[in-house]
C-alpha positions as a Markdown table, in Angstrom:
| # | Residue | x | y | z |
|---|---|---|---|---|
| 1 | Ser | 115.8 | 89.0 | 103.3 |
| 2 | Cys | 114.8 | 92.5 | 102.5 |
| 3 | Lys | 118.3 | 94.8 | 102.3 |
| 4 | Leu | 119.0 | 98.4 | 101.9 |
| 5 | Phe | 120.4 | 99.2 | 98.5 |
| 6 | Phe | 122.8 | 101.7 | 100.0 |
| 7 | Pro | 123.4 | 100.4 | 103.5 |
| 8 | Asn | 126.5 | 103.0 | 103.9 |
| 9 | Asp | 124.8 | 106.0 | 102.5 |
| 10 | Pro | 121.2 | 105.2 | 102.4 |
| 11 | Val | 118.7 | 107.4 | 100.1 |
| 12 | Lys | 115.3 | 108.7 | 102.0 |
| 13 | Ile | 113.2 | 109.0 | 99.2 |
| 14 | Thr | 109.8 | 111.2 | 100.1 |
| 15 | Lys | 108.2 | 111.7 | 97.0 |
| 16 | Ala | 108.1 | 110.6 | 93.2 |
| 17 | Lys | 106.5 | 111.6 | 89.6 |
| 18 | Gly | 106.8 | 110.2 | 86.5 |
| 19 | Gln | 110.1 | 108.4 | 86.3 |
| 20 | Tyr | 111.6 | 110.4 | 88.9 |
| 21 | Met | 112.1 | 109.9 | 92.9 |
| 22 | Tyr | 113.2 | 112.9 | 95.1 |
| 23 | Asp | 115.0 | 112.6 | 98.3 |
| 24 | Glu | 114.5 | 114.5 | 101.7 |
| 25 | Asn | 116.6 | 116.9 | 100.0 |
| 26 | Gly | 114.9 | 117.8 | 96.9 |
| 27 | Arg | 117.9 | 115.6 | 94.8 |
| 28 | Gln | 116.2 | 114.1 | 91.9 |
| 29 | Tyr | 116.9 | 110.2 | 90.8 |
| 30 | Leu | 115.9 | 108.7 | 87.9 |
| 31 | Asp | 114.1 | 105.3 | 89.0 |
| 32 | Cys | 115.2 | 102.3 | 86.9 |
| 33 | Ile | 114.3 | 100.1 | 89.7 |
| 34 | Asn | 110.7 | 100.0 | 90.7 |
| 35 | Asn | 107.5 | 98.9 | 88.9 |
| 36 | Val | 106.9 | 102.3 | 87.3 |
| 37 | Ala | 108.3 | 101.6 | 83.6 |
| 38 | His | 105.0 | 101.5 | 82.2 |
| 39 | Val | 103.3 | 104.6 | 83.4 |
| 40 | Gly | 105.6 | 106.4 | 86.2 |
| 41 | His | 105.1 | 107.4 | 89.5 |
| 42 | Cys | 101.7 | 109.1 | 90.4 |
| 43 | His | 100.4 | 108.8 | 87.0 |
| 44 | Pro | 96.9 | 110.8 | 87.1 |
| 45 | Asp | 95.1 | 108.0 | 85.5 |
| 46 | Val | 96.5 | 105.4 | 88.0 |
| 47 | Val | 95.8 | 107.5 | 91.2 |
| 48 | Lys | 92.2 | 108.4 | 90.0 |
| 49 | Ala | 91.5 | 104.6 | 89.4 |
| 50 | Ala | 93.1 | 103.8 | 92.6 |
| 51 | His | 91.4 | 106.5 | 94.4 |
| 52 | Glu | 88.0 | 105.4 | 93.1 |
| 53 | Gln | 88.7 | 101.8 | 94.3 |
| 54 | Asn | 89.7 | 102.5 | 97.5 |
| 55 | Glu | 86.3 | 104.6 | 97.8 |
| 56 | Leu | 84.4 | 101.1 | 97.2 |
| 57 | Leu | 86.9 | 98.3 | 98.7 |
| 58 | Asn | 90.5 | 98.3 | 99.7 |
| 59 | Thr | 91.4 | 94.7 | 100.7 |
| 60 | Asn | 93.7 | 92.0 | 98.9 |
| 61 | Ser | 92.8 | 88.8 | 96.5 |
| 62 | Arg | 91.8 | 86.5 | 99.5 |
| 63 | Tyr | 88.2 | 87.5 | 99.4 |
| 64 | Leu | 86.1 | 86.9 | 96.3 |
| 65 | His | 85.1 | 89.9 | 94.2 |
| 66 | Asp | 83.9 | 90.3 | 90.6 |
| 67 | Asn | 86.6 | 92.6 | 89.7 |
| 68 | Leu | 89.3 | 89.6 | 90.2 |
| 69 | Val | 87.0 | 87.4 | 87.7 |
| 70 | Asp | 86.5 | 90.5 | 85.2 |
| 71 | Tyr | 90.4 | 91.1 | 84.7 |
| 72 | Ala | 91.1 | 87.5 | 84.5 |
| 73 | Glu | 88.7 | 86.8 | 81.7 |
| 74 | Arg | 90.1 | 90.1 | 79.6 |
| 75 | Leu | 93.5 | 89.4 | 80.7 |
| 76 | Ser | 93.2 | 85.5 | 79.3 |
| 77 | Lys | 92.5 | 87.3 | 76.1 |
| 78 | Thr | 95.8 | 88.6 | 75.4 |
| 79 | Leu | 97.7 | 85.3 | 76.2 |
| 80 | Pro | 98.1 | 81.9 | 74.6 |
| 81 | Glu | 95.1 | 79.7 | 75.8 |
| 82 | Lys | 97.4 | 77.6 | 78.0 |
| 83 | Leu | 98.0 | 80.7 | 80.0 |
| 84 | Cys | 94.9 | 80.3 | 81.5 |
| 85 | Ile | 95.2 | 80.0 | 85.3 |
| 86 | Phe | 95.6 | 83.3 | 87.4 |
| 87 | Tyr | 97.5 | 84.1 | 91.0 |
| 88 | Phe | 96.9 | 87.5 | 91.9 |
| 89 | Leu | 99.3 | 88.4 | 94.3 |
| 90 | Asn | 100.4 | 91.7 | 95.9 |
| 91 | Ser | 103.9 | 91.9 | 94.2 |
| 92 | Gly | 106.1 | 89.8 | 91.7 |
């Protein structure tokens, strides 16, 4: 069910930084679609955190890990009490 956004003239994105994405010819596009609205593509703090986590463990949430519990506890403190059950997935 996944379609190309531009089936007649596809855009081949090769890199991204901040709020911009770049195609294979270096043309710049403002990214209004991807999940980067908070910090942008390749934010140094996010890249560093991901790198540090990948050095320890790189898996999905089907395995138990303290970070899942720690994050759920921190997240629950920011939400109404009713919202206390979390399902961590790989996408929205």
